[in-house]
MDAnalysis code that builds the backbone (N, CA, C; Angstrom):
import MDAnalysis as mda
import numpy as np

u = mda.Universe.empty(762, n_residues=254, atom_resindex=np.repeat(np.arange(254), 3), trajectory=True)
u.add_TopologyAttr("name", ["N", "CA", "C"] * 254)
u.add_TopologyAttr("resid", np.arange(1, 255))
u.add_TopologyAttr("resname", ["MET", "LEU", "ASN", "SER", "GLN", "THR", "LYS", "ALA", "PRO", "ASN", "LYS", "PHE", "ILE", "PRO", "TRP", "LEU", "ASP", "VAL", "VAL", "ALA", "ILE", "THR", "ALA", "TRP", "GLY", "ILE", "LEU", "MET", "LEU", "LYS", "TYR", "TRP", "LEU", "THR", "GLY", "LYS", "LEU", "TYR", "LEU", "LEU", "ILE", "HIS", "PRO", "ASP", "TYR", "PHE", "TRP", "LEU", "ALA", "ILE", "LEU", "ALA", "GLY", "ILE", "ALA", "LEU", "LEU", "VAL", "ILE", "GLY", "PHE", "PHE", "LYS", "GLY", "LEU", "GLU", "LEU", "TRP", "LYS", "HIS", "ARG", "ARG", "ARG", "PRO", "GLU", "VAL", "SER", "ASN", "ALA", "PRO", "HIS", "ILE", "SER", "LEU", "PHE", "PRO", "PRO", "GLY", "TRP", "GLY", "SER", "PHE", "LEU", "LEU", "LEU", "THR", "ALA", "ALA", "ILE", "LEU", "GLY", "LEU", "ILE", "ILE", "THR", "PRO", "ARG", "ALA", "PHE", "ALA", "SER", "GLN", "THR", "ALA", "LEU", "ASP", "ARG", "GLY", "VAL", "THR", "GLU", "SER", "ILE", "GLY", "ALA", "THR", "ARG", "THR", "GLN", "PRO", "GLN", "ALA", "PHE", "ARG", "ALA", "THR", "VAL", "ARG", "PRO", "GLU", "GLU", "ARG", "SER", "LEU", "VAL", "ASP", "TRP", "VAL", "ARG", "THR", "LEU", "ASN", "VAL", "TYR", "PRO", "GLU", "PRO", "ASP", "ALA", "TYR", "ILE", "GLY", "GLN", "LYS", "VAL", "LYS", "VAL", "GLN", "GLY", "PHE", "VAL", "ILE", "HIS", "GLN", "PRO", "ASN", "VAL", "THR", "GLU", "ASP", "TYR", "MET", "PHE", "LEU", "ALA", "ARG", "PHE", "ILE", "LEU", "THR", "CYS", "CYS", "ALA", "ALA", "ASP", "ALA", "TYR", "PRO", "VAL", "GLY", "LEU", "PRO", "VAL", "GLN", "ILE", "SER", "GLY", "SER", "ARG", "GLN", "GLN", "TYR", "PRO", "PRO", "ASP", "THR", "TRP", "LEU", "GLU", "ILE", "GLU", "GLY", "GLN", "MET", "THR", "THR", "GLN", "THR", "ILE", "ALA", "GLN", "LYS", "ARG", "GLN", "LEU", "THR", "ILE", "LYS", "ALA", "ASN", "ALA", "LEU", "LYS", "LYS", "ILE", "PRO", "GLN", "PRO", "GLN", "ASN", "PRO", "TYR", "SER", "TYR"])
u.atoms.positions = np.array([
    [54.333, 104.631, 120.205],
    [54.542, 103.612, 121.310],
    [55.112, 102.459, 120.729],
    [56.410, 101.809, 121.316],
    [57.050, 100.917, 120.953],
    [56.602, 99.399, 121.555],
    [56.496, 98.554, 120.509],
    [56.080, 97.456, 121.132],
    [57.172, 96.737, 121.598],
    [56.852, 95.389, 122.134],
    [58.041, 94.504, 122.837],
    [59.107, 94.271, 121.973],
    [58.827, 94.233, 120.620],
    [59.919, 93.486, 119.734],
    [60.746, 94.714, 119.132],
    [60.587, 95.905, 119.286],
    [61.114, 97.309, 119.118],
    [62.641, 97.472, 120.081],
    [63.507, 97.847, 119.223],
    [64.599, 98.081, 120.348],
    [65.292, 98.758, 119.333],
    [65.774, 99.728, 120.529],
    [66.687, 101.145, 120.165],
    [68.053, 100.280, 120.236],
    [68.965, 100.530, 119.228],
    [70.273, 99.981, 119.057],
    [71.281, 100.771, 119.959],
    [72.216, 100.342, 120.410],
    [73.300, 101.122, 121.456],
    [73.811, 102.142, 120.325],
    [73.764, 103.518, 120.776],
    [74.270, 104.519, 120.237],
    [75.883, 104.627, 120.168],
    [76.345, 103.793, 120.923],
    [77.822, 103.858, 120.899],
    [78.553, 103.077, 119.735],
    [77.775, 102.033, 119.328],
    [78.351, 101.087, 118.346],
    [78.633, 101.630, 117.227],
    [77.965, 102.667, 116.702],
    [78.397, 103.351, 115.386],
    [79.730, 104.082, 115.474],
    [79.898, 104.456, 116.620],
    [81.137, 105.565, 117.047],
    [82.200, 104.512, 117.394],
    [82.162, 103.301, 117.931],
    [83.118, 102.374, 117.628],
    [83.632, 101.948, 116.405],
    [82.590, 101.816, 115.605],
    [82.956, 101.684, 114.095],
    [83.919, 102.868, 113.655],
    [83.855, 104.128, 113.900],
    [84.434, 105.152, 113.570],
    [86.063, 105.124, 114.222],
    [86.203, 104.724, 115.489],
    [87.295, 104.682, 116.108],
    [88.119, 103.597, 115.444],
    [87.681, 102.626, 115.306],
    [88.478, 101.589, 114.758],
    [88.810, 101.578, 113.404],
    [88.087, 102.337, 112.610],
    [88.368, 102.807, 111.111],
    [89.769, 103.666, 111.108],
    [89.368, 104.537, 111.981],
    [90.380, 106.058, 112.167],
    [91.724, 105.036, 112.712],
    [91.541, 104.307, 113.610],
    [92.906, 103.692, 114.277],
    [93.628, 102.958, 113.315],
    [93.037, 102.496, 112.516],
    [93.731, 101.557, 111.245],
    [94.458, 102.443, 110.606],
    [93.791, 103.570, 110.313],
    [94.291, 104.494, 109.225],
    [95.580, 105.236, 109.938],
    [95.451, 105.361, 111.304],
    [96.489, 106.083, 111.925],
    [97.744, 105.392, 111.938],
    [97.494, 103.598, 112.137],
    [98.408, 102.784, 112.347],
    [99.340, 102.664, 111.088],
    [98.487, 102.572, 109.828],
    [99.171, 102.535, 108.513],
    [100.126, 103.577, 108.438],
    [99.675, 104.971, 108.646],
    [100.610, 106.025, 108.469],
    [101.615, 106.116, 109.426],
    [101.385, 105.532, 110.519],
    [102.582, 105.398, 111.555],
    [103.826, 104.752, 110.899],
    [103.338, 103.448, 110.788],
    [104.444, 102.549, 110.077],
    [105.345, 103.155, 108.800],
    [104.427, 103.872, 108.304],
    [105.137, 104.718, 107.071],
    [106.049, 105.714, 107.701],
    [105.526, 106.299, 108.482],
    [106.179, 107.716, 109.022],
    [107.601, 107.345, 109.661],
    [107.571, 106.389, 110.318],
    [108.482, 105.822, 111.201],
    [109.524, 104.687, 110.789],
    [109.106, 104.458, 109.181],
    [109.908, 103.455, 108.486],
    [109.958, 101.954, 109.060],
    [108.806, 101.565, 109.568],
    [108.462, 100.213, 110.106],
    [107.687, 99.530, 109.063],
    [107.256, 100.423, 107.946],
    [106.728, 99.267, 106.572],
    [107.739, 98.552, 106.080],
    [109.173, 98.979, 106.148],
    [110.215, 98.048, 105.677],
    [110.509, 96.795, 106.169],
    [109.691, 96.721, 107.561],
    [109.599, 95.339, 108.156],
    [108.561, 94.650, 107.902],
    [107.431, 95.082, 107.144],
    [106.381, 94.288, 106.918],
    [106.087, 94.229, 105.301],
    [106.374, 94.868, 104.600],
    [106.100, 94.765, 103.250],
    [107.010, 95.112, 102.230],
    [106.890, 94.870, 100.936],
    [108.032, 95.173, 100.060],
    [108.066, 96.891, 99.541],
    [109.002, 97.509, 99.416],
    [108.640, 98.882, 99.223],
    [107.740, 99.318, 98.079],
    [107.623, 98.302, 97.033],
    [106.852, 98.360, 95.689],
    [105.607, 98.612, 96.361],
    [105.112, 98.159, 97.284],
    [103.641, 98.156, 97.856],
    [103.394, 99.387, 99.010],
    [104.494, 100.087, 99.124],
    [104.085, 101.047, 100.245],
    [102.925, 102.028, 99.885],
    [102.858, 102.337, 98.529],
    [101.769, 103.433, 97.925],
    [100.474, 102.840, 98.316],
    [100.473, 101.619, 98.249],
    [98.959, 100.683, 98.711],
    [98.738, 101.010, 100.137],
    [99.508, 100.928, 101.049],
    [99.312, 101.136, 102.370],
    [99.217, 102.530, 102.669],
    [100.061, 103.391, 102.034],
    [99.797, 104.809, 102.452],
    [98.405, 105.259, 101.924],
    [98.103, 104.780, 100.806],
    [96.551, 105.332, 100.289],
    [95.525, 104.689, 101.273],
    [95.901, 103.274, 101.579],
    [94.793, 102.925, 102.619],
    [94.529, 103.501, 103.936],
    [95.847, 103.803, 104.333],
    [95.682, 104.693, 105.789],
    [95.185, 106.027, 105.491],
    [95.373, 106.895, 104.356],
    [94.622, 107.814, 104.041],
    [93.244, 107.678, 103.953],
    [92.920, 106.996, 103.218],
    [91.434, 106.562, 102.875],
    [90.606, 106.287, 104.305],
    [91.108, 105.305, 105.159],
    [90.569, 105.214, 106.447],
    [90.423, 106.350, 107.030],
    [91.542, 107.118, 107.204],
    [91.088, 108.426, 108.034],
    [90.055, 109.259, 107.364],
    [90.062, 109.378, 106.021],
    [88.774, 110.203, 105.485],
    [87.443, 109.420, 105.700],
    [87.655, 108.226, 105.701],
    [86.154, 107.482, 105.742],
    [85.706, 107.669, 107.227],
    [86.605, 107.478, 108.142],
    [86.347, 107.752, 109.773],
    [85.875, 109.065, 109.900],
    [86.453, 110.328, 109.199],
    [86.244, 111.436, 109.415],
    [84.967, 111.718, 109.113],
    [84.688, 111.465, 107.723],
    [83.194, 111.935, 107.206],
    [82.219, 110.968, 107.939],
    [82.534, 109.626, 108.290],
    [81.393, 108.954, 109.023],
    [81.241, 109.437, 110.525],
    [82.199, 110.011, 111.312],
    [82.253, 110.717, 112.349],
    [81.327, 111.898, 112.242],
    [81.535, 112.676, 111.255],
    [80.959, 113.952, 110.976],
    [79.358, 113.618, 110.863],
    [79.048, 112.784, 110.225],
    [77.604, 112.222, 109.928],
    [76.836, 111.792, 110.955],
    [77.752, 111.095, 111.999],
    [77.100, 110.593, 113.247],
    [77.051, 111.698, 114.212],
    [77.745, 112.901, 114.138],
    [77.781, 113.866, 115.140],
    [76.511, 114.622, 114.594],
    [76.115, 115.111, 113.259],
    [75.330, 115.695, 112.874],
    [73.984, 115.073, 112.986],
    [73.698, 113.918, 113.441],
    [72.633, 113.085, 113.519],
    [72.520, 112.337, 114.866],
    [73.355, 113.061, 115.802],
    [73.617, 112.539, 117.091],
    [72.117, 112.547, 118.054],
    [71.156, 113.804, 117.526],
    [70.076, 113.674, 118.455],
    [68.857, 113.061, 117.614],
    [68.943, 112.410, 116.490],
    [67.784, 111.632, 115.797],
    [67.899, 110.358, 116.443],
    [66.700, 110.159, 116.873],
    [66.238, 108.653, 117.470],
    [66.143, 107.532, 116.477],
    [66.795, 106.639, 116.573],
    [66.763, 105.645, 115.703],
    [66.301, 104.109, 116.429],
    [65.327, 103.427, 115.607],
    [64.461, 102.294, 115.958],
    [64.422, 101.157, 114.977],
    [65.165, 100.051, 115.664],
    [65.122, 99.092, 114.709],
    [64.154, 98.033, 115.164],
    [63.275, 97.430, 114.185],
    [62.355, 96.510, 114.438],
    [62.679, 95.047, 113.970],
    [63.916, 94.874, 113.251],
    [64.346, 93.838, 112.755],
    [64.999, 92.983, 113.583],
    [64.841, 91.721, 113.893],
    [65.581, 90.901, 114.993],
    [66.721, 90.957, 114.309],
    [67.634, 90.719, 115.755],
    [69.280, 90.701, 115.293],
    [69.605, 89.242, 115.588],
    [70.023, 88.843, 114.336],
    [70.582, 87.586, 114.155],
    [72.221, 87.311, 113.820],
    [72.794, 86.846, 114.877],
    [74.229, 87.163, 114.962],
    [74.551, 85.933, 116.091],
    [75.912, 85.583, 115.865],
    [76.484, 84.565, 116.694],
    [77.245, 85.626, 117.687],
    [77.507, 86.670, 117.488],
    [78.246, 87.596, 118.230],
    [77.466, 88.941, 118.494],
    [77.733, 89.735, 119.681],
    [76.807, 91.011, 119.716],
    [77.046, 92.223, 118.999],
    [76.164, 93.041, 118.640],
    [76.687, 93.783, 117.972],
    [77.962, 94.819, 118.214],
    [78.662, 95.268, 117.136],
    [79.809, 96.097, 117.364],
    [81.122, 94.920, 117.928],
    [80.970, 93.835, 117.842],
    [81.876, 92.737, 118.291],
    [83.243, 93.083, 117.305],
    [82.944, 92.897, 116.231],
    [83.859, 93.056, 114.897],
    [84.812, 94.316, 115.106],
    [83.884, 95.203, 115.202],
    [84.639, 96.531, 115.262],
    [85.547, 96.620, 116.584],
    [85.437, 96.106, 117.506],
    [86.012, 95.827, 118.893],
    [87.178, 95.130, 118.504],
    [87.437, 94.067, 118.016],
    [88.330, 93.292, 117.684],
    [89.331, 93.833, 116.743],
    [88.825, 94.880, 115.848],
    [89.254, 95.359, 114.617],
    [90.210, 96.682, 115.455],
    [89.547, 97.377, 116.453],
    [89.948, 98.354, 117.452],
    [91.158, 97.634, 118.194],
    [90.705, 96.698, 118.877],
    [91.835, 96.191, 119.836],
    [93.189, 95.799, 119.014],
    [92.922, 94.927, 117.482],
    [94.381, 94.884, 116.824],
    [95.212, 96.034, 116.548],
    [94.198, 97.160, 116.061],
    [95.073, 98.553, 115.939],
    [95.655, 99.241, 116.903],
    [95.145, 98.918, 118.097],
    [96.008, 99.430, 119.387],
    [97.199, 98.794, 119.548],
    [96.949, 97.458, 119.618],
    [98.065, 96.442, 119.743],
    [99.531, 96.885, 119.167],
    [98.762, 97.121, 117.653],
    [99.805, 97.413, 116.517],
    [100.461, 98.964, 116.798],
    [99.729, 99.828, 117.521],
    [100.427, 101.059, 118.014],
    [101.212, 100.900, 119.016],
    [100.897, 99.829, 119.932],
    [101.778, 100.069, 121.291],
    [103.127, 98.792, 121.031],
    [102.907, 97.692, 120.269],
    [104.024, 96.917, 119.847],
    [104.663, 97.242, 118.429],
    [106.209, 97.581, 118.822],
    [106.746, 97.921, 117.586],
    [107.250, 96.591, 116.802],
    [107.247, 96.611, 115.375],
    [107.666, 95.359, 114.729],
    [108.875, 95.386, 114.645],
    [109.391, 94.027, 114.826],
    [110.812, 93.801, 114.761],
    [111.418, 93.128, 113.454],
    [112.706, 93.312, 113.138],
    [113.149, 92.385, 111.990],
    [113.242, 90.898, 112.253],
    [113.159, 90.188, 111.309],
    [113.391, 88.595, 111.609],
    [114.904, 88.394, 112.160],
    [115.095, 87.375, 113.014],
    [116.257, 87.145, 113.555],
    [116.903, 85.834, 113.262],
    [118.047, 85.776, 113.643],
    [118.846, 84.279, 113.320],
    [117.841, 82.966, 113.671],
    [116.961, 83.144, 114.800],
    [116.461, 81.612, 115.093],
    [115.346, 81.394, 113.989],
    [114.604, 82.640, 113.469],
    [113.883, 82.612, 112.415],
    [114.482, 82.142, 111.230],
    [115.661, 82.519, 110.830],
    [116.322, 82.052, 109.754],
    [116.664, 80.601, 109.879],
    [117.193, 80.099, 110.943],
    [117.335, 78.788, 111.218],
    [115.940, 77.747, 110.938],
    [114.619, 78.611, 111.645],
    [113.465, 77.743, 111.520],
    [113.086, 77.598, 110.109],
    [113.427, 78.727, 109.320],
    [112.955, 78.538, 107.798],
    [114.244, 78.033, 106.742],
    [115.197, 78.016, 107.528],
    [116.333, 76.970, 106.532],
    [117.232, 77.977, 105.896],
    [118.168, 78.587, 106.431],
    [118.792, 79.306, 105.933],
    [119.755, 78.491, 105.007],
    [119.982, 78.814, 103.840],
    [120.614, 77.959, 102.748],
    [122.237, 77.757, 103.091],
    [122.594, 76.260, 103.144],
    [123.979, 76.046, 103.152],
    [124.238, 75.770, 101.937],
    [123.672, 74.921, 100.830],
    [123.948, 74.957, 99.563],
    [123.474, 76.129, 98.778],
    [124.534, 76.895, 98.535],
    [124.108, 78.154, 97.637],
    [123.249, 77.902, 96.329],
    [123.810, 76.976, 95.759],
    [123.201, 76.693, 94.435],
    [121.792, 76.282, 94.516],
    [121.164, 75.782, 95.788],
    [120.035, 75.435, 96.148],
    [119.153, 76.534, 96.354],
    [119.865, 77.694, 96.717],
    [118.769, 78.836, 97.246],
    [117.511, 78.904, 96.166],
    [116.458, 79.715, 96.710],
    [115.332, 79.981, 96.087],
    [115.468, 81.414, 95.348],
    [116.540, 81.852, 95.637],
    [116.728, 83.272, 94.973],
    [116.976, 83.071, 93.547],
    [116.358, 83.902, 92.920],
    [116.432, 84.074, 91.297],
    [117.193, 85.104, 90.898],
    [118.032, 84.879, 89.926],
    [118.845, 86.094, 89.448],
    [118.019, 87.055, 89.015],
    [118.203, 88.392, 89.545],
    [117.664, 89.560, 89.267],
    [118.590, 90.721, 88.950],
    [118.483, 91.363, 87.857],
    [119.516, 92.363, 87.462],
    [121.151, 91.898, 87.737],
    [121.352, 90.688, 87.233],
    [122.658, 90.076, 87.419],
    [123.629, 91.030, 86.484],
    [124.640, 91.495, 87.172],
    [125.762, 92.388, 86.435],
    [127.081, 91.586, 86.600],
    [127.485, 91.110, 85.562],
    [128.952, 90.477, 85.751],
    [130.087, 91.468, 85.813],
    [129.728, 92.832, 85.466],
    [130.792, 93.856, 85.370],
    [131.177, 94.373, 86.603],
    [130.286, 93.961, 87.658],
    [130.597, 94.657, 88.915],
    [131.509, 94.003, 89.658],
    [132.540, 94.816, 90.386],
    [133.487, 94.250, 91.087],
    [133.309, 93.311, 92.506],
    [133.850, 92.362, 92.218],
    [133.627, 91.547, 93.721],
    [133.392, 92.502, 94.922],
    [134.329, 93.212, 95.043],
    [134.261, 93.847, 96.590],
    [133.160, 94.555, 96.590],
    [132.498, 95.044, 95.309],
    [131.201, 96.062, 95.426],
    [129.829, 95.086, 95.518],
    [130.045, 93.850, 95.502],
    [128.831, 92.884, 95.569],
    [128.186, 92.778, 97.113],
    [126.788, 92.876, 97.139],
    [126.237, 92.552, 98.499],
    [126.231, 91.214, 98.761],
    [125.736, 90.889, 99.729],
    [125.807, 89.472, 100.218],
    [124.784, 88.773, 99.541],
    [123.486, 89.456, 98.984],
    [122.495, 88.725, 98.081],
    [123.355, 88.865, 96.661],
    [123.878, 89.761, 96.159],
    [124.499, 89.893, 95.096],
    [125.531, 88.551, 94.718],
    [126.036, 88.209, 95.608],
    [127.054, 86.890, 95.581],
    [126.030, 85.752, 95.418],
    [125.073, 85.787, 96.372],
    [124.138, 84.380, 96.058],
    [123.499, 84.291, 94.499],
    [123.223, 85.605, 94.170],
    [122.787, 85.371, 92.800],
    [123.850, 85.086, 91.794],
    [125.046, 85.651, 91.887],
    [126.035, 85.499, 91.287],
    [126.375, 83.683, 91.410],
    [126.231, 83.110, 92.349],
    [126.343, 81.769, 92.329],
    [125.225, 80.794, 91.750],
    [124.097, 81.563, 91.794],
    [122.998, 81.044, 91.075],
    [123.269, 80.944, 89.428],
    [124.230, 81.803, 89.040],
    [124.317, 81.901, 87.629],
    [125.510, 80.925, 87.206],
    [126.373, 81.012, 87.998],
    [127.690, 80.149, 87.788],
    [128.085, 79.332, 89.282],
    [127.436, 78.154, 89.739],
    [127.609, 77.748, 90.933],
    [128.982, 77.138, 91.433],
    [130.069, 77.281, 90.724],
    [131.048, 76.326, 91.062],
    [132.162, 77.365, 92.060],
    [132.065, 77.104, 93.155],
    [132.749, 77.775, 94.292],
    [134.362, 78.100, 93.772],
    [134.979, 77.102, 93.284],
    [136.356, 77.580, 92.790],
    [136.323, 78.454, 92.155],
    [135.680, 78.916, 91.233],
    [135.741, 80.120, 90.244],
    [135.970, 81.442, 90.745],
    [135.821, 81.597, 92.147],
    [135.552, 82.794, 92.843],
    [136.826, 82.812, 93.920],
    [137.517, 81.710, 93.879],
    [138.631, 81.823, 95.064],
    [139.759, 82.960, 94.882],
    [139.915, 83.690, 95.908],
    [140.847, 84.801, 95.799],
    [140.164, 86.254, 95.549],
    [138.656, 86.193, 95.102],
    [138.208, 87.425, 95.046],
    [137.735, 88.217, 96.222],
    [138.227, 89.569, 96.212],
    [137.768, 90.314, 97.271],
    [136.133, 90.245, 97.725],
    [135.940, 90.401, 98.821],
    [134.677, 90.449, 99.389],
    [134.489, 91.459, 100.291],
    [133.356, 92.186, 100.411],
    [133.074, 93.179, 101.515],
    [131.442, 93.161, 101.505],
    [130.975, 92.440, 102.692],
    [129.355, 92.465, 102.604],
    [128.959, 92.848, 104.167],
    [127.601, 92.861, 104.285],
    [126.765, 93.201, 105.334],
    [125.918, 91.981, 105.898],
    [125.471, 91.719, 106.937],
    [124.546, 91.014, 107.286],
    [124.382, 90.618, 108.654],
    [123.549, 89.679, 109.334],
    [123.548, 89.269, 110.602],
    [124.012, 88.021, 110.712],
    [124.698, 87.677, 111.855],
    [125.148, 86.392, 112.256],
    [124.159, 85.129, 112.466],
    [124.598, 84.343, 112.191],
    [123.749, 82.944, 112.541],
    [125.029, 81.701, 112.921],
    [124.729, 81.298, 113.910],
    [125.541, 80.037, 114.383],
    [124.863, 78.917, 113.999],
    [125.283, 78.119, 113.253],
    [124.815, 76.877, 112.602],
    [125.063, 75.696, 113.649],
    [124.428, 75.021, 114.056],
    [124.553, 74.077, 115.159],
    [125.560, 72.755, 114.550],
    [125.757, 72.704, 113.391],
    [126.182, 71.443, 112.837],
    [127.851, 71.830, 112.423],
    [128.365, 73.078, 112.585],
    [129.526, 73.417, 112.140],
    [130.567, 73.870, 113.324],
    [131.703, 73.894, 112.805],
    [132.550, 74.234, 114.224],
    [132.844, 75.734, 114.495],
    [133.514, 75.824, 115.847],
    [133.273, 77.035, 116.051],
    [134.025, 78.096, 115.450],
    [134.980, 77.789, 114.522],
    [135.575, 78.794, 113.411],
    [134.778, 79.183, 112.525],
    [133.669, 78.675, 112.215],
    [132.586, 79.033, 111.212],
    [131.434, 79.593, 111.695],
    [130.890, 80.546, 111.013],
    [129.621, 81.151, 111.329],
    [128.979, 81.545, 110.093],
    [127.757, 81.897, 110.016],
    [127.104, 82.303, 108.772],
    [126.701, 83.747, 108.754],
    [126.609, 84.504, 107.470],
    [126.379, 85.921, 107.544],
    [125.244, 85.700, 106.683],
    [124.143, 86.421, 107.094],
    [123.039, 86.170, 106.121],
    [122.069, 87.488, 106.070],
    [121.136, 87.544, 105.096],
    [120.123, 88.320, 104.965],
    [118.679, 87.682, 104.690],
    [117.805, 88.549, 105.077],
    [116.277, 88.121, 104.427],
    [116.072, 88.498, 103.376],
    [115.569, 87.846, 102.366],
    [115.152, 88.296, 101.180],
    [113.361, 88.535, 101.120],
    [113.018, 89.693, 100.778],
    [111.537, 89.612, 100.891],
    [111.068, 90.145, 99.501],
    [109.971, 89.355, 99.073],
    [109.618, 89.323, 97.769],
    [108.148, 90.001, 97.780],
    [107.359, 90.095, 99.020],
    [106.195, 90.624, 98.886],
    [105.933, 91.259, 100.191],
    [105.790, 90.336, 101.140],
    [105.451, 90.925, 102.681],
    [106.508, 89.921, 103.141],
    [106.532, 90.201, 104.654],
    [107.272, 89.554, 105.872],
    [106.870, 88.183, 105.864],
    [105.554, 87.630, 105.629],
    [105.384, 86.185, 105.498],
    [106.034, 85.421, 104.723],
    [106.609, 85.836, 103.607],
    [107.165, 85.114, 102.550],
    [108.659, 85.300, 102.487],
    [109.184, 86.027, 103.415],
    [110.585, 86.246, 103.688],
    [111.328, 85.059, 103.966],
    [112.734, 84.941, 103.182],
    [113.331, 83.847, 103.427],
    [114.721, 84.215, 103.538],
    [115.655, 83.188, 104.267],
    [116.902, 83.696, 104.620],
    [117.823, 83.072, 103.343],
    [118.836, 83.765, 103.109],
    [120.086, 83.164, 102.287],
    [121.482, 83.873, 103.049],
    [122.466, 83.241, 102.941],
    [123.586, 83.514, 103.472],
    [124.785, 82.889, 102.942],
    [126.100, 83.092, 103.520],
    [127.383, 82.446, 103.011],
    [128.087, 82.369, 104.329],
    [128.834, 81.219, 104.189],
    [129.737, 80.838, 105.559],
    [130.850, 81.700, 105.572],
    [131.184, 81.875, 106.822],
    [132.548, 82.812, 107.268],
    [133.657, 82.191, 107.986],
    [134.478, 82.047, 107.638],
    [135.730, 81.518, 108.397],
    [136.156, 82.504, 108.953],
    [136.486, 82.418, 110.287],
    [137.103, 83.329, 111.207],
    [138.327, 83.030, 111.937],
    [138.973, 83.839, 112.625],
    [140.225, 83.265, 113.515],
    [139.665, 83.598, 115.058],
    [139.652, 82.277, 115.535],
    [139.245, 82.177, 116.958],
    [137.734, 81.578, 116.818],
    [137.154, 81.790, 118.085],
    [135.985, 81.335, 118.147],
    [134.532, 82.321, 117.751],
    [133.435, 81.811, 117.234],
    [132.358, 82.650, 116.918],
    [131.488, 83.199, 118.038],
    [131.953, 82.684, 118.983],
    [131.255, 83.234, 120.406],
    [131.317, 84.801, 120.718],
    [132.632, 85.307, 120.050],
    [132.825, 86.593, 120.222],
    [131.811, 87.665, 119.398],
    [131.045, 86.827, 118.265],
    [130.156, 87.498, 117.399],
    [128.820, 86.762, 117.710],
    [127.980, 87.303, 118.768],
    [126.706, 86.365, 119.140],
    [125.707, 86.620, 118.065],
    [124.801, 85.601, 117.974],
    [123.734, 85.537, 116.850],
    [122.989, 86.815, 117.211],
    [122.470, 87.205, 115.788],
    [121.647, 88.447, 115.445],
    [122.789, 89.769, 115.705],
    [124.081, 89.521, 115.646],
    [124.784, 90.790, 115.516],
    [125.021, 91.112, 114.067],
    [125.137, 92.681, 113.883],
    [125.139, 92.990, 112.402],
    [126.739, 93.282, 112.075],
    [127.345, 92.584, 111.029],
    [128.651, 92.651, 110.980],
    [128.964, 93.195, 109.460],
    [129.982, 94.122, 109.363],
    [130.368, 94.661, 108.204],
    [131.714, 93.412, 107.880],
    [131.928, 92.536, 107.065],
    [133.033, 91.945, 106.864],
    [134.038, 91.925, 105.659],
    [135.172, 91.999, 105.591],
    [136.173, 92.193, 104.490],
    [136.859, 90.965, 104.405],
    [137.191, 90.531, 103.263],
    [138.123, 89.484, 103.231],
    [138.184, 88.789, 101.888],
    [138.409, 87.522, 101.371],
    [138.383, 86.892, 100.277],
    [137.721, 85.587, 100.298],
    [137.253, 85.422, 98.884],
    [136.610, 84.204, 98.860],
    [137.644, 82.835, 98.853],
    [137.284, 81.929, 99.349],
    [137.842, 80.451, 99.202],
    [136.551, 79.326, 99.310],
    [137.164, 78.381, 99.224],
    [136.389, 76.940, 99.049],
    [136.731, 76.225, 100.415],
    [135.618, 75.846, 101.025],
    [136.033, 74.909, 101.980],
    [134.845, 74.007, 102.212],
    [135.245, 72.625, 102.887],
    [134.253, 71.732, 103.088],
    [133.680, 71.914, 104.572],
    [132.151, 72.256, 104.619],
    [131.575, 72.787, 105.861],
    [130.509, 71.578, 105.940],
    [130.496, 70.888, 107.198],
    [129.442, 69.751, 107.365],
    [129.282, 69.074, 106.013],
    [130.096, 68.499, 105.461],
    [130.691, 67.491, 104.449],
    [130.033, 68.006, 103.036],
    [129.920, 69.260, 102.962],
    [129.692, 70.009, 101.774],
    [130.666, 71.037, 101.305],
    [131.114, 71.384, 100.139],
    [131.932, 71.967, 99.580],
    [131.224, 73.363, 99.416],
    [131.656, 74.487, 99.751],
    [131.284, 75.590, 99.661],
    [131.814, 76.624, 99.576],
    [131.342, 77.691, 98.822],
    [131.942, 79.260, 98.720],
    [132.099, 79.721, 100.075],
    [133.164, 80.149, 100.461],
    [133.302, 80.575, 102.158],
    [134.099, 81.837, 102.175],
    [133.631, 82.903, 102.876],
    [134.469, 84.114, 103.142],
    [135.446, 84.081, 104.257],
    [136.628, 84.197, 103.870],
    [137.636, 84.054, 104.624],
    [138.038, 85.493, 105.264],
    [137.577, 85.736, 106.617],
    [137.713, 87.086, 107.033],
    [138.791, 87.565, 107.368],
    [139.108, 88.841, 106.978],
    [140.344, 89.394, 107.491],
    [140.222, 90.499, 108.233],
    [138.650, 91.252, 108.210],
    [138.414, 92.221, 109.283],
    [136.768, 92.034, 109.535],
    [136.406, 92.257, 110.620],
    [135.032, 92.224, 110.992],
    [134.813, 93.406, 111.954],
    [133.703, 94.146, 111.577],
    [133.247, 95.431, 112.149],
    [131.657, 95.087, 112.714],
    [131.567, 95.637, 113.868],
    [130.157, 95.419, 114.264],
    [129.343, 96.802, 114.007],
    [128.306, 96.624, 113.147],
    [127.353, 97.809, 112.561],
    [126.077, 97.710, 113.248],
    [125.292, 98.853, 113.325],
    [124.207, 98.875, 113.924],
    [123.119, 98.163, 112.693],
    [121.891, 97.747, 113.192],
    [121.186, 97.202, 112.146],
    [120.519, 98.124, 111.301],
    [120.504, 97.900, 109.935],
    [120.041, 98.873, 109.181],
    [118.617, 99.329, 109.352],
    [118.193, 100.475, 109.066],
    [116.863, 100.826, 109.053],
    [115.614, 99.844, 108.381],
    [116.468, 99.355, 107.010],
    [115.879, 98.351, 106.121],
    [116.893, 97.246, 106.399],
    [116.725, 96.090, 107.024],
    [117.382, 95.073, 107.176],
    [117.302, 94.134, 105.862],
    [115.984, 94.199, 105.155],
    [115.760, 93.249, 104.065],
    [116.427, 93.394, 102.771],
    [116.567, 92.658, 101.950],
    [117.091, 92.740, 100.642],
    [115.756, 92.318, 99.742],
    [115.898, 92.609, 98.410],
    [114.897, 92.308, 97.418],
    [115.394, 91.693, 96.115],
])
């Protein structure tokens, strides 16, 4: 006979744990299979997310199997429950977060985030560190980030005047420049989306930048020149051809 202090725990709480664990495993593998991990973490860490997803599914499966085998076994707890939250509250929060992750699609950072985080205007002051710098690469084969890294090695803009350029990135409208200038930018991801930061180059165009709204992805061909923009002398792309392109599956650089 049970006394007044004996309490049978809610039989659904262990199953809530199983569902929460399994949901997080499904979420991680879904992000991997759909290519959304590119928006969240550096590719070097994909294997950790994949292994974690598989491990969570395995744990959820065996924990659920154990609960199913012992589903008719009565469980009694005489220990007093001391907690600020009801039993199963943590699993409920984890499950809710996983469900939201399955419903809401991650999106790449856009121009407003770049402005908020401070897209570099003075290329020499960028936080990008030279990595795998190759001086033998032809100018027209450099990516936007390659140009930034090149400037970190040798920051004198006049050294690149007249060199051909063909780069891709998204459009930013800086509020302190005239309508015939816009910025082409990319986010650099070092570990995860939390530490992503924008780098970019100004672009001189014919006409108004309003024909290229913020966040539009462009492939720009032209040549390098030096311009004074917002009272700063900067290496600038003088655009000869601009082509709208779809956002890449992996919009970040490394």
